[in-house]
Every structure is written in C-alpha cells, then in structure tokens.
GUTI-487506 format. One record per residue (C-alpha): residue number from 1; residue in one letter; x, y, z negated. Coordinates in Angstrom, 3 decimals, decimal comma, always signed. Each point is the difference from the previous one (the first is absolute). Layout:
<rs>
+-----+---+----------+----------+----------+
!   k ! r !       px !       py !       pz !
+-----+---+----------+----------+----------+
! NUM ! a !        X !        Y !        Z !
...
+-----+---+----------+----------+----------+
</rs>
This chain:
<rs>
+-----+---+----------+----------+----------+
!   k ! r !       px !       py !       pz !
+-----+---+----------+----------+----------+
!   1 ! i !  +87,771 ! +100,411 ! -114,744 !
!   2 ! a !   +2,585 !   +2,741 !   +0,153 !
!   3 ! e !   -1,086 !   +3,442 !   -1,216 !
!   4 ! s !   +2,767 !   +2,006 !   +1,668 !
!   5 ! y !   +2,765 !   -0,205 !   +2,553 !
!   6 ! s !   +3,412 !   -1,242 !   -1,060 !
!   7 ! l !   +3,223 !   -1,043 !   +1,693 !
!   8 ! s !   +2,354 !   -1,920 !   -2,276 !
!   9 ! q !   +3,773 !   -0,188 !   +0,176 !
!  10 ! n !   +1,076 !   -3,030 !   +2,019 !
!  11 ! y !   +1,288 !   -3,009 !   -1,918 !
!  12 ! p !   +2,735 !   -1,061 !   -0,071 !
!  13 ! n !   +1,911 !   +3,178 !   +0,738 !
!  14 ! p !   +2,805 !   -0,164 !   +1,151 !
!  15 ! f !   -0,997 !   -2,977 !   +2,113 !
!  16 ! n !   +1,441 !   -2,508 !   +2,480 !
!  17 ! p !   -1,635 !   -0,863 !   +2,350 !
!  18 ! s !   -3,641 !   +0,165 !   -1,187 !
!  19 ! t !   -2,018 !   +2,061 !   -2,470 !
!  20 ! n !   -3,622 !   +0,504 !   -1,058 !
!  21 ! i !   -1,956 !   +3,235 !   +0,394 !
!  22 ! n !   -3,137 !   +0,339 !   -2,135 !
!  23 ! f !   -2,754 !   +2,573 !   +0,452 !
!  24 ! t !   -3,644 !   +0,602 !   -0,862 !
!  25 ! i !   -2,795 !   +1,785 !   +1,830 !
!  26 ! p !   -3,345 !   +0,991 !   -1,571 !
!  27 ! s !   -2,198 !   -0,238 !   +3,121 !
!  28 ! s !   -0,073 !   -1,586 !   +3,449 !
!  29 ! q !   +2,666 !   +1,772 !   +2,026 !
!  30 ! n !   +2,080 !   -0,229 !   +3,137 !
!  31 ! v !   +3,481 !   -0,464 !   -1,462 !
!  32 ! n !   +3,492 !   +0,543 !   +1,387 !
!  33 ! l !   +3,098 !   -1,338 !   -1,739 !
!  34 ! k !   +3,217 !   +0,814 !   +1,817 !
!  35 ! v !   +3,709 !   -0,261 !   -0,763 !
!  36 ! y !   +2,473 !   +2,681 !   +1,116 !
!  37 ! d !   +3,773 !   +0,235 !   +0,001 !
!  38 ! i !   +1,929 !   +2,873 !   -1,569 !
!  39 ! l !   -0,287 !   +2,001 !   +3,256 !
!  40 ! g !   -3,796 !   -0,298 !   +0,081 !
!  41 ! n !   -0,167 !   -2,598 !   +2,767 !
!  42 ! e !   -2,757 !   -2,590 !   -0,430 !
!  43 ! v !   +1,597 !   -3,438 !   -0,398 !
!  44 ! a !   -3,071 !   -2,069 !   -0,982 !
!  45 ! g !   -3,774 !   +0,344 !   +0,178 !
!  46 ! l !   -1,356 !   -2,250 !   -2,754 !
!  47 ! l !   -3,608 !   +1,201 !   +0,357 !
!  48 ! n !   -1,083 !   +1,899 !   +3,099 !
!  49 ! n !   -3,365 !   +1,702 !   -0,510 !
!  50 ! q !   -1,383 !   -3,199 !   -1,526 !
!  51 ! r !   -3,418 !   +0,171 !   -1,687 !
!  52 ! l !   +0,269 !   -1,187 !   -3,625 !
!  53 ! s !   -2,605 !   -0,408 !   -2,733 !
!  54 ! p !   +0,460 !   +1,608 !   -3,430 !
!  55 ! g !   +2,477 !   -1,829 !   -2,202 !
!  56 ! q !   +3,609 !   -0,867 !   -0,722 !
!  57 ! y !   +2,357 !   -1,213 !   +2,711 !
!  58 ! k !   +3,482 !   -1,494 !   +0,128 !
!  59 ! i !   +1,963 !   +0,141 !   +3,253 !
!  60 ! d !   +3,176 !   -2,020 !   +0,494 !
!  61 ! f !   +2,649 !   +1,863 !   +1,983 !
!  62 ! n !   +2,855 !   -1,987 !   +1,540 !
!  63 ! a !   +2,889 !   +2,252 !   +1,028 !
!  64 ! s !   +2,354 !   -2,710 !   +1,283 !
!  65 ! e !   +0,305 !   +1,821 !   +3,351 !
!  66 ! l !   +1,010 !   +3,306 !   -1,612 !
!  67 ! t !   +3,375 !   +1,221 !   -1,244 !
!  68 ! s !   +0,811 !   +0,921 !   -3,595 !
!  69 ! g !   -1,128 !   +3,435 !   -1,047 !
!  70 ! i !   -2,771 !   +2,191 !   -1,350 !
!  71 ! y !   -3,478 !   -0,341 !   +1,500 !
!  72 ! y !   -3,299 !   +1,726 !   -0,692 !
!  73 ! y !   -3,467 !   -1,535 !   +0,088 !
!  74 ! t !   -3,132 !   +2,082 !   +0,440 !
!  75 ! l !   -3,601 !   -0,939 !   -0,745 !
!  76 ! s !   -2,524 !   +2,221 !   +1,766 !
!  77 ! t !   -3,792 !   +0,111 !   +0,301 !
!  78 ! s !   -2,389 !   +2,748 !   +1,093 !
!  79 ! d !   +0,332 !   +1,762 !   -3,384 !
!  80 ! f !   +3,168 !   -1,371 !   -1,651 !
!  81 ! v !   +3,702 !   -0,093 !   +0,854 !
!  82 ! n !   +2,856 !   -1,175 !   -2,230 !
!  83 ! t !   +3,623 !   -0,915 !   +0,709 !
!  84 ! r !   +2,547 !   -1,916 !   -2,055 !
!  85 ! k !   +3,670 !   -0,866 !   +0,434 !
!  86 ! m !   +1,574 !   -3,485 !   +0,051 !
!  87 ! l !   +3,528 !   -1,326 !   +0,367 !
!  88 ! l !   +1,022 !   -2,952 !   +2,170 !
!  89 ! l !   +3,335 !   -1,545 !   -1,051 !
!  90 ! k !   +1,435 !   -2,835 !   +2,099 !
+-----+---+----------+----------+----------+
</rs>
C-alpha cells in the first residue's frame, strides 16, 4: 500500500499517440486526472471524481485526436495536487 502521494512522469515522453501515467494514493480518495493544452484548456478527463482505493495506478492516455505539442496532466484529490508536462510528437 502506498504511503504517500506521487505522480510520475509519463512514459514514454515524447510520445505518439499513447503514453502511460502512473500515480499512487495512500488512502481512499475521489481522484481527478485531467489533461490540459498549453493554453490551459481541458482536452481530456481521464478520471473524473472517481473513488479509488489506496495503491498504485497506471492510466493509458491515447492522444490520437490531439495535435502535436506540449500538454500538462494534473492529478488532484481533496488534499493533493500535482502537475507534470508531456510532449506529443506526431
């Protein structure tokens, strides 16, 4: 069981068209995992206030509908927020 929150760098990065996002949560939480473009517009909601048990998770993100560029993904719970950058190259 995870002892703390963590949001790992996506792999592979740069990617085309899919990548993996790994994170851990230490307790049962409602979790949001969203992807934003460089302007801050939400382009994908991977988890939308979904209740998850403690543990490690791997989310596959397929960006085949998006254009090349820099994107940000944000993991948020009631007491944790973290954002990382990823690069889509087509």
